[in-house]
N, C-alpha and C positions, 0 to 999 in steps of 0.2 A: 591161841586159837585163831585161825585165819578165817576172816569173814568174807572177803572178796579179794580178787587179784586184778590188777590192771597193768597191762604191759604189751609188748610186741610179740606177735605170733612168730615163732622160729621153726616150728615143725607141726605137721598135721598127719595123723595116721588114721584114715577112715576105717580101715580094716580092724584096728584095735580100739577105735573110739577114743583116741588120745590126742591131745594138743599139748604143746610145750610153749610156755609163755616166758619171755625174758622180762623179769621185773627187777630193775636196778642191778643188772648183771648176773642175776641168779635165774636159772632155767627151772621153772616149776612144771612138772609133768602132771597133767590134769585129765581125768577120765570124764567123758561127756556123753550125753545121749546123741542120737543121730539128728534130732531136731535142733539141739544146741550147736552141734558141729556145723550144721547148715547156716547158722547165724554168725559163726565165728568168721572173722575176716581172713583174707588171703595172707600168705607169708609176708612178713615185714609190716603188716597193718596192726593198728592198736586194737586190743581186745579187752573187754571187762567181763569177768565171770564171778558169780556168787559161789562161794566155796563151802563144802561140807568135808570135814576131816574125819575119815573113817579109820579108827585105830584098833588094831588087834595085836596080840603078843608078837606075831611074826611079820607084821606089815603095817605101814602107815600110808594110806592112799587118799589123794585129794580128788573129790568129785566136783565138777563145775557145772553151773547152770546159767542160762541166759537171763533168768529173772528170779526174784525171790519166790514167786508163785511156784515155779518149777522145782525149786529147792524144797519148798514146804511139802509138795506132793511126793517128792522122793523120800522125805523123812516119814511121811505117812505110810508109804509103801513098805519102808524098812520095818515098820511096826507090825506088819502083817506076818503071822507065823509062817515060817519056811520061805519067806521072800527075802532074799539077800540083795546086795547091791547090783549084781548082774541082772536079775529079773526086774528090779526096779528101773534100771536104765533102759532095759529092753522095752518095758511098758511105756516109758516116757518117749522113747524114740519111735514107737509104733504108730502114733497119730499126732497131728497138730495138737497143741496143749488143750485148746478149748474143746476139741472133738473128744479127746480122751476123758476130760472132766465130764462131758455130757454122757458118754458111755457109762462112766462110773455112777453118775447120778441116776441114770435110768435103769441101772442093773442089767446092762446088755452083755451078758456072759458070752454070747456067741462072738461078739466083736473082740472081747479080750482074748479069746482063744486064737485069734488070728495073729497075735503077737508071738514071735519066735520064743519057744521055751515056756510059754504059759499054756498049760493044759487045762482040762475041765476042772480038776480039783483046785488048782491054784487060782483060777478065775473065780470059782465059788468062794474061796477063802478071802480073796481080795474084796469082793463085794460085801461079804458078811462082816469083815473087819472094819471097812471104811465107812459103810453106811452113809450117813448124812454129812460126814466130815469134809467132803470135797465140795459141798455146795458153795461155801464162801470163796473158793478159788476162782469162780467165774469172773469176779471183779478184781482179782489180784493183779491184773496187768498194770494197774495204776502205780505199782511199786517198781516197775522196770527201770533200771539205772540208765544213765546217759548213753552207755554203749549199746544198749538194746535197740532193736528196730523201732523207729518212730514213723508214724504216717505223716506225710507233709500236709499242711493245710491247703484246702482247695477253695477257691472263690465260689461263693454261692451257698456254702454250707454253714450252718450255725456253729457256734463254739461248742455246744453240747454234742453235735454230730461229729465234730472233729475229735472230741474227747473219746467218744464211743469208738471211733475208727482207730485211735491210738491204742485203746485198751485191747481191741480184738487183733490188731496187727502185732502188738506186743505178745499176745498169747500164741502166735504162730500162724495165723491165717494170712493168706496172701492179700495184698492191698486191693487188687482188682476184684477179688471175690468179696471182700468186705464192702467195697464201694457199691457193688451191685446189690448185695443183700441189704445194705443200709438204705439204698434208694427204694427198694421194695418195701421196707419197713415204713418209710416216710410216706410212700404212695398208698400204703394200706390205712393211713389215717393218723399215724403218730405225729405229734407236733411238740415243740419245746414247751408250749403252754400247758400241754396235757399230761406230761410225764417227766420222770426224773432220769438221770443217766443210767442207773441200773436197769430201768425198764426198757430203755432204748437198746442197751446191750443185749438183754434177754431176747427182745423181739428180733434183732438183727441176727443173733446166734441161731434162733429158730429157723430163719431163712437160710443160713449157711448150712445147717444140718439137713435141710430139705432139698439140697441141690441134687 
C-alpha cells in the first residue's frame, strides 16, 4: 500500500486533474483535486502527496492529497452512498479546505450544490452521512507534511499565532487572508494567556468565513 509519494513533477494536466511524479525513475500518475493541483509545484519541482489507492477489478487508481486532512475527508466522502471518487474530488476542489469543512459542519446544502456534479439529493446525502465527523478536521492542518505550504514566521507575532497561521494556510487559505483575519481575532480581544491554539484557529476561521 502506498502511503505517500515524494518526487519531481514531470507532467500536469489541469483538465483531467492529473499529475505525474517521477519517484526513483518511475512515473506515478496521480489524480488530484483542484485545490491540491494548485499546491503542486511546477514541472521539475519537488512534490509530496499523501496517497489513497483505489482498487477495482478493472482499474487501480492513485489519488493524491496535499495534506492528511484532505485525504481523510476524501475517505469520509467515499463512505457516503452514491458518492464515488469523481464526486469526492469535485467536492474537495470546490472550496478551500477550511471553507468546505465549515460548510459541512454548518449544513450549508446550498453551498454544496455549487460544486459541479453535486445536486440537491447528493448534497443532502453528504450532510446526512457525515454529520459531526468533519468537526475534527478543522485542526488537522497540523499534520501537513514538509512539502505542504507553510506560513513563514513574522516578527511581532507570538509562537501560537504563527502556529495558527500555519494550520490555516495548510488548510488552503491564502496567507494574506489569514494574516488579516488573525489580526482581527487578536484585535477583538484574544491573547495567548486567554486561550489555546484551537480557540485561536476557530476565531480566525470565523473572521475568514465572514469576509
